[in-house]
N, C-alpha and C positions, 0 to 999 in steps of 0.2 A: 561550356557555354558560361562566360562570366560577362554579368550585366554588371553598370557603376549606375551611381548618380554620381556623387560627392564621397569615394569612399577610401580611407589611407593610403590603399596597395596601388593604385593611379595618380593621388592627389601628387609627390615629389614630383612626376615626371610628366604628368599633362595635362590637370587639376587645377584652376583657379577661377576666382568671381571677376566677370567683365560687364562694361557697359560700352553698348555700340550704339552709333548714329541711326540713326531712321531713318531712308532715304531710297523707292521708287516709283521709276517714269512710266514702269509696264503696267498694262491691262489687268485686271487681278475682276474677282467677286468679291465682295463686299458681303462678310459676316456680320450678324446684329450681338455678336456676342462672341467672347474664347471659346464658349458651351458649346455654341453653333461649328464652331472650327473642328473642335476636338471631337464632336458625332460624328461629322462629314469625316475626321480620318479614319474613325471606327468603322464608320456606310464602307466607303469603299478600299480602304486599302485593309482592313484587317476582312473583310468581308473577301473580299478577294483573295488573298493569301492564304484563309481556309478552305476557300474552295479548290485552289491550288493543291494545296496540304491532303486534304481526301483524295485526290484525283491522281495522285504521286505516291502517296503510302500503302494502296491496293498494290503495288508495284513494288515497291521493293524495302529489300528487310532496313536500311539504316535506317532509323532516325529523323534525321537530315534530309531535304529537300534537294533535287539535283542544283547541283554550282557548277558542274564543271564546264559549259561554257561560258562562264567569267574570266576565264583563263584568253580566249578568243577575245570577248569584248574589251578587254582591257589592254589588250595589244595591238590585234589586228586592226581595229579603226584610227588608233593614235600614230600608228608604224612604229610601235616598239617592242622586245623583246622582256620575254618576264627576267631576263639579266636586268634589264634599269630598275628592279625596284629592291637589287640587294642590298641588305643593310640600309634598308630606309625606312623612315615609322612611316606609312601612309595610312592617312584618315579620308573612311568611306563618308561620306555624308547621305543620309537617307537608303542607305545600303536592303531596309529588308530582313526577311528570315532567314534568307535561302545559305548564307555564306559568302558573299560576295570576295573576301580577301584570304578564303580559305584556302587557295590554290597559291598563296602564296607563305606556306606554313616552312619554316626551315629555310624562306631567301631573305623576306624582309627583317628589318629589326622590330617592327614593331605592327600589328595590324589594329585598328580599335573603330569601329562601327558609331555615328553618331544618329540615334535614330529617335521621336518621341512618341514612339512605337513598343521602344527593345522591352520594355517589362511585357508585352505580352507575346513575344516571340518563343520564349523558352513553348510554350506549348504547341507549336510549331517543328521543335528541332532543335533550336538554334544551341539550347542546351548542348549539346553535342559536337560545339564549335572550338577553334584555339581563341579563335580573336575575340577582343575586347568591345563589348555590346555599351553604350554611353547610352541614357534616355536620355536626347535631350534634341531640340531643333536646330537648323543651322543656324537662326539668327542668333541665338544665344547659348552657345558652345560655355561648359566648363572645363575648359580647355587653357594651358599656356598657351600664350604671345611666343611665335617666333619657335617651334617647336616638333612640327611638322615637314620631313620632305617632300610631299605626295598631300594631294588632297584631294578627292574625286567624286565626282557625283557623276552618277551611271542613270537616264531616267528620271531624275527625281528634281530637278530646280523649276521644272512646270506645276512644280505638288506643293512649296515652300509657302509659307506666310506671305515674306517680302523676300522681293530682289537683292532689293540693295542692300540691309543687313546682312543679307545673306552673305553675300561678297564682301562685303568689310568683315566678317566673321572671318573667311574663306584667306582675306587677304594677311588678316591679323595672326591667325593659326603660325599659317605658312613662313619657313624660316627664308631668311634672304638669297633667294638661288632657289628658289621650292618652287616647284609645279602644281597648276592645278588643273585638272581634267575635268572635261566637262563631254558631254553627249544629255543633250536636250531633244525635246520633239518641238516642233514649231508650229503650233495650229494657230487658228485667226480669230475663234474663239473664245476666251476661257470657258469652263465647264464646270461641276460641283464637284469631278475628281478629280481634275485639273485645274485649279484656279489661277492660274496666272498663264496668259497671253506671252509669249517675250518677242516675238518679233524677228525676223531673216536678218534684223539690225543688232541683236541682242550680244552682238562680241565691240562695240562701243558702249554700251553699259558696262561689261568686264572691263575693258580700258580705262575707262575712267571711274572705275574702283582701285586703278592702281595695277592689275595684272596684264603685260604686255605680253599680243599673242606670239607663241611660236609656229603655232599650226593654226588653221582653221579647214572642213573641207564641212561639204553641205551633202546630203539626200534628197531628194523629193520620193514619198510613197506614192507608188501608184493612183492612180484618181480612185477615190471612193476608199483609202483604206486609210487605217491610220493604228497610231501602238503598237506597231510591228518592227522595231529597232532593229533584232536580228534576220529577220526575214528580207528586211531591205539594204541593210549592208549587205548581207551575203548576197543577195541574188540582184541588185539594181548597181548602176555606177555612182560613182559620185559626180557630182555637178560643180565645177566652179564656180566665182564669187560673181562674176562676170555676167553669169546667165541669171545668177539669184537676182542683181540689182536689174537688170532686164524686165526679168517676168515682174519686180514690183512697180518697176514705170510704167508698161505697159496692161497693170493688172491682171496679169493670167497666172498670176499666184496667188489669188486672193483667197480662192477654195483648194487650195492646194494646205498637207502638212509635210511637214518632210522633217531632218532631224540633222543640227548645229552640233559639232564633234568639234574639240576647241583644245590645245593645248595652252596655257598661259603663264609664263614669269614672273616672278617676284623678286624687283631686280635687286642686284646685289648690294648692301651700305658700302 
């Protein structure tokens, strides 16, 4: 595992200081201070990952947590093949400690994760991964502009501090013609662990950030169910934009959660 903040190894290839505009129109939980946000991250994210690591380590010889399912998550919902990533520089934001891009070892040219908790992940087996971990949130990436072919966010965007700033950073680090891959849960109210409620029209916010839709898909969780990315996508049929819009108009979607999956392109210069 390689964990970096601003180290010389990656500086020439990826890293640079940057300032980005602040903008967000989504509903969010207000935190009294940065310390409150970091404490929430520690309680929610690290508490969850420590629990999962303890459960899995009892049945695994490998120091790493299970990550074989990421190949399917990064391909099937997006209607892509693994070969799509060949020779590409791939950045996964909010990746967690499992090794989300390990399936691209020997396929992609570079695999990088940006996660504000990256420095904590070595205790959860991430040290054994070949991908590079950068300790940073999506709102302020210490990465060079126009440097990645693919930026992915899988079950992460409702966990960030500021969706507008995050999208601006995604746009900045993507090269012209690059691809943003998003899978995010849509839920009606922000919570302590998912402080952003993005809404079923989040694709319009992404478009306003300069990223044009190539593919959009929607899944509804079974009633009363949430936080079930894989189970919903593998066991439920996707639904069309028309049905989502109709349910928004008649109010029947108000208490439902589900998933929005999209591929967005940064226009070529």
